[in-house]
PAKE-760279 format. One record per residue (C-alpha): residue number from 1; x, y, z. Coordinates in steps of 0.25 Angstrom, whole numbers. Each point is the difference from the previous one (the first is absolute). Layout:
// residues N
    i      x      y      z
  NUM      X      Y      Z
...
//
This chain:
// residues 177
    i      x      y      z
    1      1      0     -1
    2     11     10      4
    3      4     -2    -15
    4    -14      3     -6
    5     -1     12     10
    6     12      5     -6
    7     -2     -1    -13
    8    -13      6      1
    9      8     12      4
   10      8      0    -13
   11    -14     -4     -8
   12     -8     13      6
   13     10     11      1
   14      8      5    -12
   15     12     10      3
   16      8      3    -12
   17     11      8     -3
   18      0      6    -14
   19     13      5     -7
   20     -4      7    -15
   21     -7    -12     -7
   22      5    -11      9
   23    -10     -4     12
   24      6     -8     11
   25     -9     -8      9
   26      5      0     15
   27    -10    -10      5
   28     -4     -8    -13
   29    -12     -8     -2
   30      6    -12     -5
   31      9     -1     13
   32    -13      1      6
   33     -7    -10     -6
   34     13    -10      0
   35     -1      2     16
   36    -15     -2      1
   37      2    -13    -10
   38     10     -5     12
   39     -9      3     11
   40    -13     -6     -8
   41      8    -13     -2
   42     -1     -3     14
   43    -15      4      1
   44     -4     -5    -14
   45     -2    -14      6
   46    -12      5     10
   47     -8      7    -10
   48     -2     -3    -16
   49     -3     15     -1
   50     15      4      6
   51      4    -12     -9
   52     -5      8    -12
   53      7     12      5
   54     13     -7      1
   55     -1     -1    -15
   56     -5     15     -3
   57     11      5      8
   58     10     -7     -9
   59     -7      4    -13
   60     -1     14      5
   61     15      0      5
   62      4     -3    -14
   63    -10     12     -6
   64      5      9     11
   65     13     -2     -3
   66      0      2    -15
   67     -8     13      3
   68     12      4     10
   69     10     -2    -12
   70     -9      9    -10
   71      0     11     12
   72     13     -2      4
   73      5      1    -15
   74    -10     11     -5
   75     -3     -9    -11
   76    -13      5     -2
   77     -4     14     -4
   78    -14     -1     -3
   79     -9      5     11
   80    -11     -8     -5
   81      9    -13      1
   82      5      5     14
   83    -14      2      5
   84     -5    -13     -5
   85     11     -8      6
   86     -3      7     13
   87    -14     -3     -1
   88      4    -14     -2
   89      8     -1     12
   90    -10      7     10
   91    -13    -10     -6
   92     11    -13      4
   93      5      6     13
   94    -15      2      5
   95     -3    -13     -5
   96     10     -7      7
   97     -3      8     12
   98    -15     -4     -1
   99      3    -14     -2
  100     12      0     12
  101    -13      6      9
  102     -8    -12     -3
  103     10    -10      1
  104      4      6     16
  105    -15     -1      1
  106      0    -15     -1
  107     12     -1      8
  108     -8     10     11
  109    -11    -11     -1
  110      8    -12      1
  111     10      3     10
  112    -10      8      8
  113     11     12      1
  114     -4     14     -1
  115      6      6    -12
  116    -10     12     -3
  117     -3     -5    -14
  118    -14      9      2
  119      9     13      2
  120      9     -5    -11
  121    -11     -1    -10
  122     -5     13      3
  123     13      7      0
  124      2     -7    -14
  125    -13      4     -5
  126      2     15      3
  127     16     -1     -5
  128     -7     -6    -13
  129    -10     11      0
  130      9     12      1
  131     11     -6     -9
  132    -10     -2    -11
  133     -6     14      2
  134     15      5      0
  135      2     -7    -15
  136    -14      5     -5
  137      2     15      6
  138     15      1     -7
  139     -5     12     -8
  140     -2      7     13
  141     13      1      7
  142     -5      3     14
  143    -12     -9      0
  144      9    -12     -3
  145     11      5      9
  146    -10      1     11
  147     -4    -15     -4
  148     13     -6      0
  149      2      7     14
  150    -12     -7      6
  151      2    -13     -7
  152     15      1      7
  153     -7      1     14
  154     -8    -12     -4
  155     13     -8     -3
  156      6      5     13
  157    -11     -5      7
  158     -2    -13     -8
  159     16     -2      3
  160     -2      2     16
  161    -13     -8      1
  162      9    -12     -8
  163     10      2     10
  164     -9     -2     12
  165     -6    -12     -8
  166     15     -5      0
  167      2      2     15
  168    -11     -8      2
  169      5    -12    -10
  170     13      0      7
  171     -6     -1     14
  172    -12     -8     -5
  173     10    -11     -7
  174      8     -1     14
  175    -12     -5      6
  176      0    -12    -11
  177     16     -4      2
//
């Protein structure tokens, strides 16, 4: 669960350094997906959905590595292509997180350990809504920026609740050993 949590930090939070036409991701998504893949390896046997998430994490790791390379070397100059790549990444990320929450719900029910999946789902839905609004309102920079900030706040709340579930998982697992 620790690797999964750290992976989600990389997946949810993008910090980039731009130098001319080059962008260097300081917390690359592909590292997050690889960490999630490792963390899910330990949990996948307890949940069919988490097993599916493990496969998704591998696919998304490859996609985000390719996207990282494109951004790093500034290979695309067409704003429309960059927008489409970003849109696909957002959709993949949100789908992965949704599946993850559903898988954690299976663990929560199966092990009777509070993983806060109701709150995680709520934060996921709000994060998703504001990310979609941000993309739809891209022509209005102010509204798009406000939606991005609100989505960021829900991402933080999601991570904090996921961490609480991770701690409960560790404490609950101690009861089983």
